[in-house]
N, C-alpha and C positions, 0 to 999 in steps of 0.2 A: 760746376755750377761755382758762379759766385755767391754766396753767403753770407748776409749780414744781421747781425742780432742787436735790436735797438734797445734803448732805453731811451725814450723820446724826450722831447724836449718838457718842462714843466714852467708854463706861463701862465696857463687858466687853470689849475687846479681848482676844485671846488674847497672852498671854506667853511669850517666845521661850525664857526661863529660868525655868520653875516647878519649883525641886524638890521631886519629889514624894516623898521618903525623909522628909522631915520636914514642917515648916510650910512651905507655899507661900510663895516668897518669888521674889525678882527678880535680874538680871543686875546689876551695877554701874551699867552705862547702860543705858535703857531707851530705844525707838523716841520716847516724846514729850521725854526730853532733848536729842536731838538740835534743838530747835527749832520754829516751826507753821508750816506752808507753804500757800498756798493751792493748791486743789484744780484743776488746772492744767484738766484732763482736762474737769472740769464747766463752766468759764470757755467753754472751746474748742465747745463743745455751746451755751450759750447765745449766743454769739456768732453761730452757724449758724443757730441756730431765729430769733434777731431777724432776720438777712438773709433765710430763706428763708419765715416765717410773721410777716411784721411783722403782721398782721391779730390775733393772738393775745397776750395778755397775759400776761408774764413776769416771774415771783419767783425769787430766788435767796437759799439759805440756808445757810450751812456753820456749823452746829451746834458744832463744834470752835472754831473761833476765838472765835463768840459766845459761848461758854459756856453753850449750850444744851442740859441735860440730856433725857431721855424725859420728863420730868413737865411740864418748861417748853413743851417742841415742841408736844403737843396745844394750845395757845393758840395759838399761831403756823399751828397747821393749820385750826382755827376761826375765826380770822380771814382767811385766803388764799382758805378753799372754792378747792383747785383742783380742776379739771375731770381734770388730766392731771400725775403727781408720778414725775421720774425721779431714781432714786437709786441714785450711787455705790456700790462697793462693793469692798472686799480680801477675803478668805477669812478674814483674820483678825481681823476687825470684823466677820464675819459674823452674832452673836447680835445685836448693834448694830441691823446693818441690818434684818432681820427684827422686832425690836421699833418699831422706828421704822415700818416699814411696818404693822403692828397696828395703832398709833395713827390714823395717816392710816385704816384703812380705819373704825376704831369712830368716828373723829369726822366722817368722809365717807365714807360707805360706796359713794359710787358715783364715786370715782375711780376712773381706769384707773392702777396703781402698775407702772414699769417698772423694771428691777432692771438696771444696766450696771455700767459698769468691768473690774477684773481676772476677780472671781471667776468670773462667768458665761463667760469664754474656759477659763477651769483647769475649770471642772467645769458644762458647759452643757445637759446632762441630768440634773444633780442641780438645779442652779438651777432648770430650767423646772420641776421637779414642787414648787417650794414654795408651799404655798398662798396664801399674802401677796402674789402677785406673779401680776399679769393678763398680763404678758407681759417676756419679758427680751429684750436686746441685745447679740450676740456681738459683740465685736471693736469697731473704732474706729466710735464715734456718731455723729459732727456729722451726717453726712448720714441715716442709717438712725435717728434720734430722731426729726427734721424731718418725716423720711416717713412715722412712725409720729403724728405729730399730724397732717398732713393725710388722713392716713386713718381718725384714729376722727372727725374734724371732720367731713370727708363721707361718714362710714358707711361706710364701704366697707373690704376684707378688704386686712387689716396684715399677715399672715403670709406675704405674697408678697414681702414687705421683705426683700433680702439683708439676713441678720445678727439679724433680728428673729425672734423665737420664741417658741409657747407650750406646753403640757404635749404639746399632741394633736399640732401640726405639726411638731415638733421630730424625732420620731418618723420624719418622712417626706425627712427631709434627714441619719442618720447615715451621718457620711464622716468616713474617718479621710485625713490629708491628708501621709502620709506620701510621696507623689511632689511634693509642691508645695514647692519649697525657699523660697517667701516666711515661713513658719511654721516654728514645731517640731512634728515629727512627729508629737505626738501631740497634736494640735488635732483634736477629734473632729466639730466640727461647721461648716462653711462660713462665715467671721466674714464681717462685713461689713469695708472695706479701702481704705482714699485710695492709690490710686496716686500720685495727684501733691497732694502736700499745702501747693504753694501756693497751692492755689486757696481755701484753707480760711480766712475773717478768722479777725484776730490775735485772742485771747482777750479778753472783755470782761471790764478789770478797773475798769469804774466802780460794778459794784454792790458790789466791795471795797474803794472808797478809803478807806471808814472804820475799816478794820482794819488792824493793824499786825503783818504778820508775821517772824519774825524766823528768824535760824540760831544755832545756839550757838557757831558759827564766823566768823558775820559779822560786820561794824562797824558798823551801823544796823537801826532797825525800819522801814524806807521798804525794803525786801525784795521785788524781783518774780523771781519765777522764769522760767524761758524753755525751750522748748525750740528749737534747730535742724535736728532731723533725728527719725526716728521709726526704730524696728528697734535691732536689732544682729546684727550677722553672725557676731560667736564663739559658741562652743562651750562654754564653761566648764563643767563637771562636777557645781556646784551653782548653777545658775542657772536660771531661769524665765521668760526675757522670752519672750514668745509667737510675736512677727514677727522674723524673722532673715532679713527682704530689709530692706536701711535704704536711707532714704531721704532726700535734704537739700532742706530749701529752698534757697531761692536765697539770696544774702547780701544782695540788696539788699533782700529781702525783713523778713530778719532785722535788719537795720540799722532799715529802716524803723520794724519792733516798739521797737524801742530808742528811737527818737527820741518815739515818742509813751508811753512810760514814762518818759523822762527830761520830757519838759512835764507830767507827772503827777504830779511831785515824788518820785519814784522815784530812787536813789542808788547803788542796788545791785543787781545782777542775777548769780543764781543759775543757767548755765545745765544744766537737769534731765536733757539726752539721756543712755541709754544708754551711747554712745559721741560726746561730741564730736570728737573730735579724729579723724576716720577716718582721714585723711593731714594731715603737715606740710605743704602743698601750699592745705589749706582754710582750717586755721589762719592763714598767713599774708594769705591772700585777706581774710575776715573782718578782721584787724588794719587791713591797707589802707585796709579802707570803711572802719574807726571813727576812722582817721586822718585820711582824706580829708573826713571829714563835721563832722570837731572836736569829736567826741561826748567828755564827760569824765565818767568813771563808774567804778565798781570792778565788776569782774566775777570769776569762778569757773565752775569747770565741772571735769566728774568725764574723766577719760582715760586711756590703755594706757600705760605708758612706751614698748613699741613702734612706736609710730606718733610719736614726739620725736624732732625734732631739736633742736641748740642753734640756730639760726635765728629756729626756728618760737616757741621760750620768748624769745628774745630781742623779736620781733614782738610777743607777747602782750602782755610786760612792758612795754615801750613803749604799748601799747594800750592799759593800765589792769586786767591783770590780775592780784589781787590771791594769787590762792591756786588751786590744782590739787589735787583728790582723785585718789588714783590706788591702784586696785587691788590692793595688793602682795601679798596672801592669806597667802602663806607663806617660808619663809627659805632657800628648797635650790633650786636644779635639778631634781632628780627631781621633790618635792613641785608645782613649778610645771609639771611636764611631767603628773604625773598630774591634777592641776585643769586643764588645759588651756589654761592661760594662755598660750602661745605668745611668752613671755617668759621672758630670766635674768635670773637674779642680777646679773650684771653691769651686763647693762639699766638694772636699777634702781637700783644704784651711781653707775652714770653719771649719769642724768637725776635724780636727785635733791641731786647734786653742782651739775648746774647752774642748775639752781635757786635752791640755796643761791647762789651765786656772783651769780647776775642778780637776787635778791633776791625771787622768786616762794614766797611760803609753800607749803607742801605738808601734805596728811592722808595718811597709808599706811593705809587700811582692812586690817587684818590678821585672819585666823582661827585660831581653836586649837580644839582638839578634831577635827581631821583624822583621816581614817582612817589614815593612815603615820604618825602620833603614837601610838606605844604605851606610850609611858609619860610621869611627869612633864618626866625632862629633856629628853625630844623635844621637850616644847613649850619650855620653857625653852633651848633651845639654837635653836628660831627665833625667839624674842624677841630672843636676839641680834644676830642678824641687823638687826632692826628696830632695836635700840638703835646699830647700827653707821651705817646710813644718816641715821640723827639727823633725824625729818622734826619740822615744825611739832607738829603734831599726830596722833595715833596712836588709831584704833578697835579695841578689841580686841571682835571677836566669838564666839563660841562656836558652831560650825557648826550649823545647822539645816536640817534635813531635810526638803526640799518636796517635795511630785509635781511630776510631769512633769521630772524631774532625772536627770542619771547617778546620782548616789551616792544619792538615794532608793531608785531602783531597785535599787542594789546593795546598802544595807542591806536590804531586802524580800529580794533570793536569800539573803542570807547569813542569814535568820529572826532581823534584829536589831530589825526593826521590825512591826507589823501593817498592810500596805498598804493595808486598807480603812478604817483610822483616817480618813482624810480625806473619804474617800466617804459613810461614815455621817455624819460632821458636816456634811457639805453638804447632806446630806438631814434632818435633823435637832440641828440648831446648840444648843448647848447653854453655857452660862459657862464649863463645868470642863475644856473641853477643852486639851490643851498641844500644841506642838513636841516633836517626836522631836528627838534629836543621837544621833551615833556616840558610844556607850557597848560598845563590843567592848574595848575596855583600859582606858577613865578612865569611872569613873562621872560624872553632871553633878555631884553634889558636889563631887567632883575639879574639874570643870573651871571650877566657878564660885568654888573659890579659885583655883585657876592664872589664871581673867580678872583675879582684884582684883590678886593677886600683878603679874602683868604692867602692869597699870594702873599700881600701885605704882612698880614698876620704870623705868617711864618717866617720870611725872610727876613724882614727887617726888627729884628731882634738882636740888641747889643751881646747878647750870651751867643748868639747862632753865629753873628757875625765873626763875633772874635774865633768861634771853633771853628770856622772854613779856612780864614785865614791860617791858624795855624795848624793847618791838616793838607794845605796846598804842596804841593809836591813835585807841579812843574812849570814851565813856563807857559808851556798849552792848556795846564789846568787854571791858571791865574788869567789866562788871558781869555778863557770860556766864561770863568765866574766873574770877568769884569763886563763882560756881552750882556751877560745873564744880567749880573744890578741896575746896568746903564737901562734894558728894554725896561726894568721893573720900574726903575722909577721913572722913566718917561712915561709909562703909563700910569 
């Protein structure tokens, strides 16, 4: 069989900050402004497919990185003529995903089209009903998709594969996993799941070696993304990470993959874990292995301040850690408690101070438009805290209400949003869909203005501008900063 793994075009992705009161507009920073990152999940599936089914011919297409639109996609489908297509998806990009599937069906009507990614986990029954797809994979697809390929090649029943469903078969498996601590309680269909993720081969990056991925806060265009773990045991009220069981790869496995990346010419690694620093001891063990192997590269990760010690930061800096992104979110202990962050403002202050002293750059991810911000002054007071800790970069997001989160359920209970909008969209994707926000006290236009004001307050400071310029270490970094400055000024 000829098997295509596809990251579809992104032309109609849902905007998180569409001002519906006037002409539709965007926030100061949209998703595409953060950079261009490889579809790591597809690369994992490709590696597993090549290992388990070497008799099949595989193809990989990242339409976003290759700048392939829906019109151009048909040329690639005609050229490849795949028998099986696996399409990755997020709910925010569902309209694009369905358009891509229709293109495949039109130009290769006999192809089996399978939908995977995050969307079928969040909306398994709605996903299975979509007419564009022959099957869906709910959960982690490395084993499930390879099993689907074997079943199709043999003409056997693929609906018995764990995590693989059709419109008919999924009705036999309706299940609420409220008593299974491995998953978010709202996961409705038993997903495919990898208990030992060390058994997975590393992502196959050979198919993207010609592409230059980048981060707006990176230092090069030779960026590799990587995960050292899967899942997140935390229960933040705004987050919908479905896998709550935290599974670690061995340190040696992670280090082996880094070695492959360095040998392939990558100079920068971005750890994409939902939670990289589960404990200080694990960070230290990783850094010791990097030093033992003599690796020289720059890396960064996303972490939590309550899992940090000064020693773990010292070891990380000595092993090449350039930057850490922390989810600060808000600037009061009461707010952090309501968000179930399990952190305090004092911990935040201490960790950001340590990073500055040790020379580790910091990103503070921050949210505005939270339920306890009842006025513009409440938002400004929280932003005051961010100015106090003075990170190297700050991201100001307006709280988006996503299904399968506590805040979404609470907003629906108060009558602030229509909880059925998302499931309706999942059944009939449309280009005019928009994300809900908490508008009990502040309207979205007000929040958009406060977002712009917050960015100006943080980035347009003489001391910050000077510090940012003198710390720039590469042309890529300088170009990213100039692009960000221009966008900020234009807004």
